C-alpha positions in Angstrom: 7.3 -3.3 15.3 6.6 -5.6 18.1 6.4 -8.4 15.6 10.0 -8.0 14.6 11.1 -9.1 18.2 9.1 -12.3 18.1 10.7 -15.4 16.8 9.9 -15.9 13.0 9.1 -19.6 13.5 6.4 -18.8 16.0 4.6 -16.0 14.3 6.0 -15.8 10.6 6.7 -12.1 11.4 9.0 -10.1 8.9 10.4 -6.7 8.7 11.3 -4.8 5.5 13.7 -2.0 5.0 12.9 -0.1 1.7 14.4 3.0 0.0 11.6 5.0 -1.7 11.7 7.5 -4.6 9.0 8.8 -7.0 7.0 11.9 -7.6 4.9 14.2 -5.5 1.9 15.9 -6.9 -0.5 18.4 -5.9 -3.5 18.2 -8.3 -5.0 21.6 -7.1 -1.9 23.4 -8.0 -0.6 21.2 -11.0 3.0 20.8 -10.0 5.2 17.6 -9.8 8.4 17.0 -7.7 10.8 14.3 -7.2 10.7 12.9 -3.6 12.9 10.5 -1.8 12.9 8.7 1.6 12.6 5.5 3.4 10.1 2.9 4.6 10.0 0.4 7.3 7.4 -2.3 7.0 6.5 -5.1 9.5 3.7 -7.8 9.5 2.8 -11.2 9.3 4.3 -13.5 6.6 0.8 -14.2 5.0 0.6 -10.3 5.0 -2.8 -10.5 6.4 -1.6 -7.7 8.7 0.9 -5.1 7.4 2.2 -2.0 9.2 4.2 0.7 7.4 6.1 3.8 8.6 7.6 6.0 6.1 9.4 9.5 5.6 9.6 11.3 2.2 11.0 14.8 1.3 11.4 16.9 -1.6 14.6 18.6 -2.4 14.7 22.4 -1.6 14.6 24.7 -4.6 14.6 28.4 -5.2 12.9 30.2 -7.9 11.4 33.6 -8.5 12.4 34.9 -5.1 10.9 31.9 -3.3 12.6 28.8 -1.8 10.7 26.0 -0.4 10.9 22.5 0.8 8.4 19.8 1.8 8.4 16.7 4.0 5.9 13.9 4.5 5.6 11.3 7.2 3.1 8.5 7.6 1.9 5.5 9.6 -0.3 3.0 7.9 -1.9 -0.4 8.6 -3.5 -2.6 6.2 -3.9 -6.1 4.5 -3.4 -7.9 1.3 -6.1 -7.4 -1.3 -4.6 -9.9 -3.6 -1.8 -12.4 -3.3 0.1 -14.4 -5.9 3.1 -16.8 -5.7 5.6 -13.8 -5.5 3.3 -10.8 -5.7 0.8 -9.0 -3.5 -1.4 -5.9 -3.7 -1.6 -4.3 -0.3 -4.4 -1.8 0.8 -3.4 0.5 3.7 -5.0 3.3 5.6 -3.7 5.4 8.4 -2.4 8.9 9.3 0.3 11.3 7.6 1.4 14.6 7.7 2.9 16.8 4.9 5.0 19.8 6.2 7.2 22.3 4.8 8.9 25.7 4.8 8.2 28.6 2.3 10.4 31.6 2.4 10.5 34.7 0.3 13.4 37.0 -0.2 13.1 39.8 -0.1 10.2 39.4 2.3 7.3 41.8 1.7 5.4 42.7 4.8 2.2 41.2 3.5 3.7 37.7 3.3 6.5 37.6 5.9 9.8 36.1 5.6 9.6 32.5 6.4 6.5 30.4 6.9 6.4 26.9 8.3 3.4 24.7 7.6 2.1 21.4 8.8 -0.9 19.5 7.3 -1.9 16.4 9.2 -4.6 14.2 8.0 -5.7 10.7 6.9 -3.6 8.8 4.4 -4.3 5.8 2.0 -1.9 3.6 0.2 -2.1 1.0 -2.5 1.0 -1.0 -3.1 1.9 -3.7 -5.7 4.8 -5.5 -4.6 7.1 -8.4 -6.1 9.5 -10.4 -3.8 12.2 -12.6 -5.0 14.6 -14.2 -2.5 14.2 -11.4 0.0 14.5 -8.7 -2.6 11.2 -6.4 -2.5 10.3 -4.1 -5.4 7.0 -2.3 -5.1 5.2 0.4 -6.9 2.9 2.4 -4.5 0.3 5.2 -5.0 -0.5 7.2 -1.7 -2.5 10.1 -0.8 -2.3 12.3 2.2 -5.2 14.8 2.6 -4.0 17.5 5.1 -6.4 19.6 7.2 -5.6 23.2 6.4 -6.3 26.5 8.2 -5.5 30.1 7.7 -1.8 29.6 8.3 -1.5 27.1 5.5 -3.5 29.5 3.2 -1.0 32.3 4.0 1.9 30.0 3.2 0.3 29.6 -0.2 -0.1 25.7 0.5 -2.6 23.3 -0.9 -3.9 20.2 1.0 -4.1 16.9 -0.9 -0.6 15.5 -1.5 -0.5 12.6 -3.9 2.7 10.4 -4.3 3.6 7.7 -7.0 6.5 5.8 -5.6 8.9 2.9 -6.4 10.4 1.2 -3.3 13.4 -1.1 -3.4 14.7 -3.0 -0.4 15.0 -6.2 1.5 12.6 -8.4 3.6 14.2 -10.0 6.7 
């Protein structure tokens, strides 16, 4: 974020604000859900250095006596693996966290009523982006591998979170 405050003529810095939507998958449980959120990206215009902060959430739903909702946040740093005239392939690594709430109604004593979980862990992202006159469209694949423990197991949560995302926004 510091680069945003530097004069663009001196460093060639940029900042992008992007809306994000796509699909969250948990391969071990074979389910797929819509997610939406936002991304703030900053870096050097050559994209040799890129930093990205993001937040995603899955809408809450209720089925078969369970209700739950999931969230993800992440911070990534990376570089350009390929650069064309208006396109770039970015490779980023960092740290993320998937968290959520699982609730059962009525709550049997063996499960409890409401469980919160948090699964922090490493995150990787590959993004293909196209820019045209400041407009940014990107297709991304991201994985957050959360470190689970007995609390997550009791909340019926699995640990790799995979996202396929479409980002749309503006580069300043």
